[in-house]
N, C-alpha and C positions, 0 to 999 in steps of 0.2 A: 338310868339315862346316860347319856353317854355327854357332858355339860357341854362338847364343842357340836355336836349335833346342828347342823344350819347354820354355823357359822362361817361368814362370806369368808372367799378367798382373800378377797382385799383387808382382814384381817388377821389373817393364818399367813401368807407370805412372811410378813414382819418379826411374826411369832417365831416360823421356821429357820427365818433366818438368823434370829437372835442364839437359837439353840443348835445351828451349823456352826458359829462363829467360836460360841462361848467353847465349844469342843473343840476345835482345830485350833482358834488361836484367842489364848482366852489370857494373857498378856497386852492382847489390843484390846478386846471389849471381852467382859464376862457375865454373864445373868442367869444369878442362880434360882430365879423363878422361874425364867422360863425351861432352863431344863429341867427344874421339878415337874414342870407341865407336861415335858415330853408324850412320857407314857399313856397323857389321856387324850392326845390328839388322835383322829383316826385315822389308818394306817395306811388308807388308799388317800387321802387328802394330803398325807404329809410326802406319801412316794410321788403321788403326780407333783406338787411342787419342787421337790427337791429334781427328780428326772427332769423337769423341763425351765432348771435354773443352774448356775454355772458357778465357781467357786468366784466370778467377778460380783454376779447378780446379787449373792447372797452377801456380800462385804459392800456393796454399796449402798443397800437396805441399811447394814448397819454402819455401818459411815456417820451417816445421818444419828443416829443415837447416842454414837461418840462425840460426837460434835457439838450435838445438844449440851448433854450431861456435862462438859467441858463449862460453857456458857451458862447453866443452871449452876455448877459450882460458883463460878466468878460471881455470879449474882449474889448465890446467899453469904458470899463472903464479905460482900459492900454491903446488904442489910441484915440488919439485927432480928428487924422482924419482916417479913415479905410475905405474897400470896406469888404461888405456881401456878398458872391455871394450863391446861392441859386442853386443847379446844381440837373435837375427836379425837378423844383419848382411846377408846377403842380398845384392845388389848394392849398395851403402854405397861410399862412396868419400871420408870424412874421415879417413880416414889417408893420403891423397893427397893432400888440400884442406889440409889443415893442415901438412906439411910438419914437424910435431913429431918428430923423427929419432929424437932423444934418448929417447923415448918409447914401450913396447909398446902395439900395440893388438892386442888380442883378440877375433877375430871369430871369431862361434859360431851356429854355424846349424845344420841337418839336414843327415846325410848327404846328400842329395841336393844340397840347395844349397852347399853347401863345394864339391863335385867342379865343378855351374858356376863358381861362383867362383873356382876356378882356374885352369879353361881359359880364362875371360873373362877374370879380373884380375890374375890369379896373384899373385903374393904379394911385398910389401915386406920389407927387411930387418930392419926393426921392429914386423912384424906377423908373428900366429900362429895359423892357423886352425884351429880346434875342432870336428870334427861331434859334434854331442850335441844333446839334445831339450832347450832352456833350463831348461825346468822340473823338470829331472831334476838337480840337482847336481853331480854328478860332474864333470864339464868343472871344477870353482871348484878342483880337485885341483891343474889343471894352471898355476895362477896362485898369486905369493906374494900373499898375499892380508894380510901383518903392511903391505902398502906400501897409502899412501890408494890407493882404488878409486873411480872416475865409472862406475859402470853405464849403459847409455844402451839405452832399449827405445824402439826407432823404428818406430810403426804397428803393432803387434804385440797389446798388452792388448786392441785393440778386440774381437779373435774369441775372446774369453774370456769366461768368466764375472766376475763381482767375488770370488767365493768361491775360486775358482782363485788370483785373482792376491791377496788379501791371504795364502794358505796359500806362497805363493808369495815373497812377501817378507819373511814371519817368519822362512822358511827361510836365504832372504840373508843377512840381520839376522844368523845365529847366525856364519854364512861370513865374514863380511866387518864387522871390527871398526872398522876405518876405512872406511866405504862409504859414497857418495853415489849417487843414482838419480835419470836425469830420463827422464823418457817424456811423449809426447804424449795428449791424450787431448780430447774432445767432451763437454759436456753430453747431456741427454735429447735436447732438439732436436736440435742436431747430429749426433748419431748416426742420429738417420733420415736427414737427408741425406745425409749419406755412405755409407750401405747403398743409395740409390736414384744417386749416381753411379757407385760401385763396379757394379752390377748393368749399370747402362747401357754400360759398356766391355764389355759381354757377358759378365763374369764373375759369373753368380747362384749361384755356389754360397757365395762366402765371404761369408757374412752377418759383420754387426759386433753385439754386445753390452754391450760393456764402456762406462758412461758416469762424467763423477765433475760433478756437479752442485753439487760441495762442496768444494775443494780439502782445507782446513783438519778438516774434518771426515772427509776419507777418510785424509790423513796420521794423525790419530789412532786409526780404526779399525785400522790397521797398524802401531801402537805405532814412528812416526817420527818427526822433524822436517819442520815443511812451512820450507822455506830459500825457496824463492817461488813464486809462481805468476805466469807472464805472457801475455797473449795473444800471439796470433799477427804481428797485423799492426803492430805499434807500428813499426818501423824502416821497413818496406814503406811502407806510408802518410807516410811521410815522405821518403824518401829518391825514391820515385817519381812521388811528389803527381798531374802533371797529364797524366802521360806514360799513366796507366794508363786503360782507358774508364770510362765513367762504373759502367757494373753492377759492375765488380771494384770499384771504389771504397765506393760503398755496400755490397755484401756485404761489404767487408774492414769497415767502420764497425759492419753490424750484428752481425756477429760478434764483434768486439772488445767490443762496448758489452755485450753481451748474454753474455759468457764460454760463447760456443756452441765456440771451440777457442783451446786452452790445453796451455802447458807446465806440468809439473811436477818440482821438483826439490825431492827429501825426501834428511834427513841419515839415514842408519839406525840408528847410535848416537849 
């Protein structure tokens, strides 16, 4: 039985993007684990995603991971003992890419997603898989919250209303006294384009709502400190330059200049 049968497109799209970029632009981003899984993904699903995607949309997905990996590495360098907590883990493979064997990676997602992840990826010795709704903070009871903890929310917040996210961050602050959190967001214009792309892949039910126009204002609303706000494509534009199609280069510049796609890094306390 194919382990990928029944896997939702919202999980397959980022995996397909990591495969695409790893093959074409390995100097920018390389995911060995994703490439090893390529042959196991149903051909029709992969073909559908690739057909409805462009070079730009594939790089847009991967740019998120490139930036997250860089922030995670910096966090690991600052803390000898710490936690990396991946909320809404899906089929994310950072624990495999980063080779940080001395750090525990907590992979948290809904029970059916964790079951899929176990079947497809298994678990490394330094990974703990927790089946839970990320908005119900019972999962935090499995983590030593006295340690510095970096919480990662990748491609998740967009699907919820702002008020739910603000409440969630307020609750997380109480649980993680040494916590920091990183997440990706789009501004109001970017969320419209993101919705069009996901619908184009055939997924008409995954509507996105949450956006951030002003990172500093959002941090203050949540009672947190904005450590950093970065655009998606700074490194990609520098490293890949004219290897990219003209449209891709233009779209990246427009998004960076207009703040359409950003990474926010918050200090919770």
